[in-house]
LUMFINU-347556 format. One record per residue (C-alpha): residue in one letter; residue number from 1; x, y, z. Coordinates in steps of 0.5 Angstrom, whole numbers. Layout:
N
<site vexdo="A" pagu="NUM" u="X" v="Y" w="Z"/>
...
END
This chain:
69
<site vexdo="M" pagu="1" u="-104" v="107" w="99"/>
<site vexdo="K" pagu="2" u="-107" v="102" w="94"/>
<site vexdo="Q" pagu="3" u="-105" v="95" w="95"/>
<site vexdo="N" pagu="4" u="-106" v="89" w="90"/>
<site vexdo="P" pagu="5" u="-111" v="84" w="91"/>
<site vexdo="A" pagu="6" u="-107" v="78" w="93"/>
<site vexdo="L" pagu="7" u="-105" v="73" w="88"/>
<site vexdo="T" pagu="8" u="-109" v="66" w="88"/>
<site vexdo="R" pagu="9" u="-106" v="60" w="88"/>
<site vexdo="E" pagu="10" u="-107" v="59" w="80"/>
<site vexdo="Q" pagu="11" u="-105" v="66" w="79"/>
<site vexdo="A" pagu="12" u="-98" v="64" w="82"/>
<site vexdo="R" pagu="13" u="-98" v="57" w="78"/>
<site vexdo="L" pagu="14" u="-99" v="61" w="72"/>
<site vexdo="L" pagu="15" u="-94" v="66" w="73"/>
<site vexdo="A" pagu="16" u="-89" v="61" w="75"/>
<site vexdo="Q" pagu="17" u="-90" v="57" w="68"/>
<site vexdo="T" pagu="18" u="-89" v="63" w="64"/>
<site vexdo="V" pagu="19" u="-82" v="63" w="66"/>
<site vexdo="G" pagu="20" u="-81" v="55" w="66"/>
<site vexdo="L" pagu="21" u="-82" v="54" w="73"/>
<site vexdo="E" pagu="22" u="-86" v="48" w="76"/>
<site vexdo="I" pagu="23" u="-88" v="50" w="83"/>
<site vexdo="P" pagu="24" u="-89" v="43" w="88"/>
<site vexdo="E" pagu="25" u="-96" v="43" w="91"/>
<site vexdo="A" pagu="26" u="-93" v="43" w="98"/>
<site vexdo="D" pagu="27" u="-89" v="50" w="96"/>
<site vexdo="L" pagu="28" u="-95" v="53" w="93"/>
<site vexdo="D" pagu="29" u="-98" v="57" w="99"/>
<site vexdo="N" pagu="30" u="-91" v="60" w="101"/>
<site vexdo="V" pagu="31" u="-90" v="62" w="94"/>
<site vexdo="T" pagu="32" u="-96" v="65" w="93"/>
<site vexdo="L" pagu="33" u="-96" v="69" w="99"/>
<site vexdo="R" pagu="34" u="-89" v="71" w="98"/>
<site vexdo="A" pagu="35" u="-91" v="73" w="91"/>
<site vexdo="S" pagu="36" u="-97" v="77" w="93"/>
<site vexdo="A" pagu="37" u="-92" v="81" w="98"/>
<site vexdo="L" pagu="38" u="-87" v="83" w="93"/>
<site vexdo="L" pagu="39" u="-93" v="85" w="88"/>
<site vexdo="S" pagu="40" u="-95" v="89" w="94"/>
<site vexdo="A" pagu="41" u="-89" v="92" w="96"/>
<site vexdo="M" pagu="42" u="-87" v="94" w="88"/>
<site vexdo="T" pagu="43" u="-94" v="98" w="88"/>
<site vexdo="A" pagu="44" u="-92" v="102" w="94"/>
<site vexdo="M" pagu="45" u="-85" v="104" w="91"/>
<site vexdo="E" pagu="46" u="-89" v="106" w="85"/>
<site vexdo="Q" pagu="47" u="-94" v="110" w="88"/>
<site vexdo="E" pagu="48" u="-88" v="113" w="92"/>
<site vexdo="F" pagu="49" u="-83" v="114" w="87"/>
<site vexdo="G" pagu="50" u="-86" v="113" w="81"/>
<site vexdo="A" pagu="51" u="-85" v="120" w="78"/>
<site vexdo="E" pagu="52" u="-78" v="120" w="80"/>
<site vexdo="M" pagu="53" u="-77" v="113" w="77"/>
<site vexdo="D" pagu="54" u="-80" v="116" w="70"/>
<site vexdo="A" pagu="55" u="-76" v="122" w="70"/>
<site vexdo="V" pagu="56" u="-69" v="118" w="69"/>
<site vexdo="E" pagu="57" u="-67" v="113" w="64"/>
<site vexdo="P" pagu="58" u="-66" v="106" w="67"/>
<site vexdo="I" pagu="59" u="-59" v="104" w="68"/>
<site vexdo="P" pagu="60" u="-57" v="96" w="68"/>
<site vexdo="P" pagu="61" u="-55" v="95" w="75"/>
<site vexdo="V" pagu="62" u="-49" v="91" w="73"/>
<site vexdo="F" pagu="63" u="-44" v="93" w="67"/>
<site vexdo="P" pagu="64" u="-41" v="87" w="65"/>
<site vexdo="R" pagu="65" u="-33" v="87" w="64"/>
<site vexdo="E" pagu="66" u="-30" v="84" w="57"/>
<site vexdo="D" pagu="67" u="-28" v="78" w="60"/>
<site vexdo="F" pagu="68" u="-35" v="76" w="62"/>
<site vexdo="I" pagu="69" u="-37" v="76" w="55"/>
END
């Protein structure tokens, strides 16, 4: 199974900044580790289920009711 290389602290910081988040320095190591683990898990799922996932149209996980609009 191919695994993603771990993110660097700077890569994690840049990913967060992309969506407008600022990670405090004290939390950066923890966030980097967790983001790296998430990316590795996503890679494993893609390798195992990629062909099946590509065979179906994506469906939104939540269908908003009219009163939420």
